[in-house]
N, C-alpha and C positions, 0 to 999 in steps of 0.2 A: 729523659730533664732530670732534675728533681728537686719535690716539689714540697717545698717549706711551713707548717700547718699553723696558722695564725694564733700565739698565747692565748685570743683571744676567743678561737673556734667556739663555737658551745659544744656540749659536747650533745649526742642522743644521734641519731641517722638521718644522711643529709645523702643527699642527690651529687655523682658525679657524672659528665656529660661530654663523650671521645668527638669531634666533629670531623670529618675528613672530604673535600672538597675539591671538584679539578678547578672553578677558578678561582684565582687569590682575593676573594670577595665572599666567599663562601662559606668558609672558617674563621669571620671576621665576628661572630653571632651567636650564639646558643641556642640563638629561635631563629622561626624564619625560615622562607625555602630555600633549598638546594637544589641547584638545576641538575646537576651531579657529582652523589656524594653519596655519605653513609651517615646517618647519625647511631652513635648509641649506649644508652646508660648505663649506667650501676650504681650500686647504694654502698655507703662506707661510713662505717663505725668511727664516732669521734667519741675518744677515752681518753681521761683522765691519769689520776694515780690510782694506784686498789688502796682499797680501805673501805671501811662500809658507811661507801658515803654518796653522794650524788650524783661523782663521774668513778661509778667501779664497772661498770658498763653488765652488767644484774641488774633483772627488776626485785629489789626485794623492800622489805620496809612498809610501807605508808606507799609506795610508788604505785602506781596505776600503769606506768611503762618504765623501761628501760633508763633507768636515773630520771625518771621526771614523774612529776603529777606527785601529786603526794603533799610531803614538806620540802620538795625539788620544785625545779623551778616549772610551771604549766609545760605535759606537751605539746610540741608544735604539731599543727594539724599535719594528714598525709599532703606532700604535696604530691595534684596533679601530674601528670607523666608530660601535657604542655602542649605544642604545638609539632603537629608533625608530614612531614609532606608522601602520599602515596609515590612522589617521583626520588623519592630520598633508597631505592636500590634496595626495599623489603626493609625497610626497617624493621626494630621489636624492641617492643616495651612493653614490661611486666606490671601489672597491678595484682595489688589482693583485696581479693573479693571478701567479702560477710563479713565487713568492721565497719560497719555504718557510715564508713567515710568515702564522699564522692569521689573517683575514678574517671575523669573526666580528661578522653581528648581530642584537640581540637584539632581537628584537619584543615588543608592547606591544596595547592595546585596548582603548579603553573600553563594550564589547559591555556591556547589563546580564543576557542571554538566558543560562538556565542550559541551555538544549541545550551541547549539545560544540563548542568553540572550534578551530579549527586552521589552522596558514597553507599556502598552496600558493605553492609555487617553481614559475613557470611563462619559459617562452622570452618573448621579444614581443610573440609571437603570440598569446599566453594560453595554448601547452599544457600541461598540466601538465608537471611534472621528476622532484617529489619534493616533499612530504609533511611539514611543521618542526610541532613541539609551543609554540616557546620562541625559538629560534636555530637558525642555522644559516651552515655556515662556507662562505664563497664561492673560500679557498683552492685554487687548482689547478685551478678551473675554467676550460672555453673562455674566451675573451676575447666581450665582446659585450654585451648587453644582455637582463640577463630582469627578472621583478618578484616580489613578493610579495604575496599577496590574503590578505587574514583571512577565514575562512568558519565561519558557526557553522548547527550543521548538529544534526537529527533526526531519528534510525534510524542502516543501515551503511550508512557511508562509502568511494562506490568513485572513484579517481582515475584507472587505469592507464588510459592512449592517450587521456583526459579531455581539456577542455577546459573553461577555467574556466564555458565561457555554457553548458554542458554539460547535458541536462535528464537527464539519465542518473547526476550525482553523485550523487547519494545514494536512498538505498528512501526516506526520505522527505522532512520539505521542510528545504530549507537558503538560505539566503541569503548571497553575496558582497558582499565590502562594494564599494560604489560607490568609493573609494578605493585606491588599491594605494602602493609602493615603487618606486622606478625603483631597479634596479644596475646599476648596468655599470661592468664589468670589465677593466678595462686591462694591455697588458704590462707587465713593468716593463721600463723602460726602461735599454736598453744602447744601448754603442759598436759591439756587434756582430747586430746584431737586425734586420737590414735594412730597418727602417723607421723615421722621422723623430721623435721623441719625448722626454719629457724639455728639458732647456734646450736640445736642437743645434738647431743652426741648418741641417742640410742631412740628408738619410740616415746615419746613423752619424758625424755629423762634426759641427762646432761644440762652440758651449758650452766644457763639460765633458771633452766628448771630443777627436780631433786634427780641426787647423781643416781647416774647407774647401776643397779645391782649387779655385781659380775656373779656371771653362772656360777651354778654350785659346781663344784669339781667332786665328782665320784674317785674313790681310788683304782688303780689302774688291778689287772689280773689278766693275765696267762697263764692258759694250759697246756705248753710246751710243748710236750713230743704229743703224738696218735698212737693208735689209730682215733683213738677217742674225740668225734662228733657230732653238731647237732646238724641232724639234718632238716628238722622245719618245724618250726613254732608255731601254732596257733592257742592265740585268746584276743573277747574280745574284740571284733573285727581283724588280728596280724595275724599272715596266711601267710607266712614265707619260708620258701626251702633257698635253705643256702649251700653250700660244700662248707670243708674245713678248710677254715685259713693256715695258714701253716705255721701263722705262730700258738695259733689258740686261743683269740681272739678276734670277733670281728663284732664291727661297732655300728647294728641298726637304728641308731634312736633315729634315723629319720624316719620311719615307719612307727605308728601311732595308735594304741590301740584306743579305748574310749569306754570309761567304768564313771558308773553312779555308785556316789557312799553308801553301804547298808544295801549291798546287792551283791550275790556271790556268780562268778563267770569260773567254764573249764578251761583249765589251762592241761596241753597237751605239747609232750616237748620228742620229735624224732631221732635219733641218733642214728649213728653205728659206730661198732669199735669192738675191739680184742676177742677174740672167742663169741661174734656173735651178737657181742653185746650181752654177756648172758652177766657177766660178772661187775658192769659199770649201774654208776649210780647217777639220781639224775635229778637237780635240784632249782632252788629258784628264788628270790631275794624283791624284793618290794620298800621302796625308801615313801611310805604313807605319811610321816612327815616331812616332808621335803623339804631336811636337815643334810643332806650327803652326804648320810650312809646306811648301812644294814644294820645295824649294831641294835635298832628298837626291839623289842616286844611285838613279838607281829608278822615282824619282817621277813622271817624264811620259812620254807620250804621245801619240804622234801619230796616227790612227786611217787605215784604208785606203780610199781614198775608192773602193765596188762600184757606185755611181751618181751623179749630179751631188747626190744630195739626201739619201744614204746611208754612213755611216764603218763599219768593223769595224775591231775587235785583239783580239786571246787577251792577258789580262793576267795572267799570271802572280805567281800570291802570293809573297813570299818569304819564304823558312821559317822567320827573322826577324824577321816583323812583328810589332808589340806587339800583344798579343791588348789586344779591347775594340772602343769607336766610333771609329773618324775618318772624318775628308772623302775626300766623289770631288767633285773641281771638271772641270766639262767647257766646253767653246770653239767656238763656231765663229766662223771669225773672214774678213773677206774679204782681207786683207792678209797675207799667210807670213807675216810680218818682224813683224806683232804679234799675237803667240802667249802673252804673258808670263799668267803665274799669279796678279798680283796688278796693282792700278795702282802705279805707280813715276815718272809723269812723265817715261818716256822710253818710246817705243812704243807707246804706251797704244792699246789697240783702240779704231779710229775709227766701224765697224761691223764688229757681232755683239753675241754675249748669252752667257753665263755662265749656267749654272747648278750647283747644290751640293746635293747626297745624302749621307747616312750609309753608309756602310758598316764592318759588324760581323766583325771578327776572332775568331778561336776556331782553338786547333791549333797558336800561335804562342809567341811570349816572352816575357819580361817583364824589364823593366826589373831588375837587382840589386840587392837592398837588404838594405845592414847593418846590424844590429840592436844595436851598438853607436856609437856616437857617440864622432869623436878631434877634432873641431871644443872649442870650448873660446869662451865667450863672458864676458866681466869687464866692469862687477862687476857683479853681480847680485844685490839688484835694483842697475837703475843710475836716472840724474837725466839729465844732460846729455846725457852720451856715454855712446858703449857701443862696444868690440873687439870685436872677432872672429876669432882665429885658425884659419886654415885652414891654415899650414902641415904641419900632417899629414897633409896632405890629398895623397895623389896622380894629381893629373887638374888641366886642361884644366877651362874652359869652365864655369862656376863659377852658378849662379845660389842668390841668396839673399831670398826673400821674407817677407817679416815682418807676419805678423795677428794683430789682437784677437782678442778671443773668442767672439763673431759670427762669424770667417772671413772680416774685413774685411780688405784686402788694403790695408798702412799705410806699408808699404817700399819696395822692389824694387832688385834692384842683379844687373849681368850683368858675367860678367869671360870673355878672353876666351884668358886663362891666372890661373892661379895666384895668388893675390896678396901670401898670406903671412900677415901679421895688417893688417887692414885696421880704420881708424878710423872709426866712426860720427857724425858731429856734428851729426845733423839726426835727432835724436831725443828735445829736448829739448819740443815741443810736445803726445810722444805721452805722453795722461789716463793719472792711474796706475789698475792693475790688468793682467792678465796675459795677456803677449803669447805668440805661439810663432814658431820663428827654423825655418826650412825651410832645408837647405843641397841642394839635389840638383848630381850633378854625369853624368856615361854612365852610372855605372855603381854609384853609389850618395846613397842620402837619407839627412839627417837631420834630428831636429826637436827640438829643445832649447824651451825654456821658460823665461820671462825674466818680468821683475816691473819694473812701473815706478813707480819712488817717488816721481815730479812735486812733489818736492822741489828 
């Protein structure tokens, strides 16, 4: 069926409940007990039009939630899971734990027994955690899955250290319901919890968080023909033996070494080559400032041949190396002049092989990121033209990237010197909605939110 969303519907997160029942009256109510059937709950986000307002489906400005709080309408309290039955064929309920809002689930049953009746709260393996008479507040519980079983009993009930299938649950007779409620407890989604959740498109980025930064992309490099090849690389915990890749390039970035800034580590590369490797040379590059190239001073190395098939060098990690995962590239080449870290069309390697690895730097530096923005972007909202005023930035080498709400890069600009004001006339094709402008210099990063009106 087609469902028309009322124009008066409040924006924000709400609940949709679907009920299927065997009896005609079972599906007539959103709450209560169903003899034979199932209930499923889903979350629905009601949004309005685009723009930096209280209905753009983004938590921004002084909002304390998505489109609520601050200067918008107050945020609605979390809707409790409501009343569910253990006879609903393994009803599933999801609660958000750790947000300080009660997650109370009220239980009901269709038992006609005059015996005692209680609800067992268990972990996913059936180990009993606690018991309840009518309801349980799951707020603050550990993230994960637990279950609720109904239990009728005659006699004295004992549940400490028991499982739902334990024959010693009661000193008398007992009967555990064949159906149960599965409660999935998820963490409150934030932009700093170290996991991808909510509307995030990456870990703590994308969606209503800051845009995800694209991976650093390195230049391609192919060694073409053999027999030159890398057979083993040893460095800072890396010890990888390999056979020559027919393309002359192998990607081993899933293998990483760990280094500390200001410390030296030995790099050893074993090779195979023409005439026993006597004429081959071995090179290495490290992207210490994680800028996506190997062109900076102190990033290239020529290994000393200790045998025809082995090269060694002591690599001193700069004290200024940027913390995080970066790239190490090694090369064996037959011709000494062909020692480029990339394919450039000039002196490309004809006989050799490249291999790439990851190196994680600790104890080094991080780019200094200013928290206040001096860049001005206008008009905002914009339609077919956007002006970015960089005149207050005291820096050259400026990169400008614009991302959509999913973190996808839609515009990229770079300048060797500060251009002052720039006019972007290629924004008319951007769909209506929110975007993020990231301005990055050698010592500063600014992120500004803009909105396309699409008019």
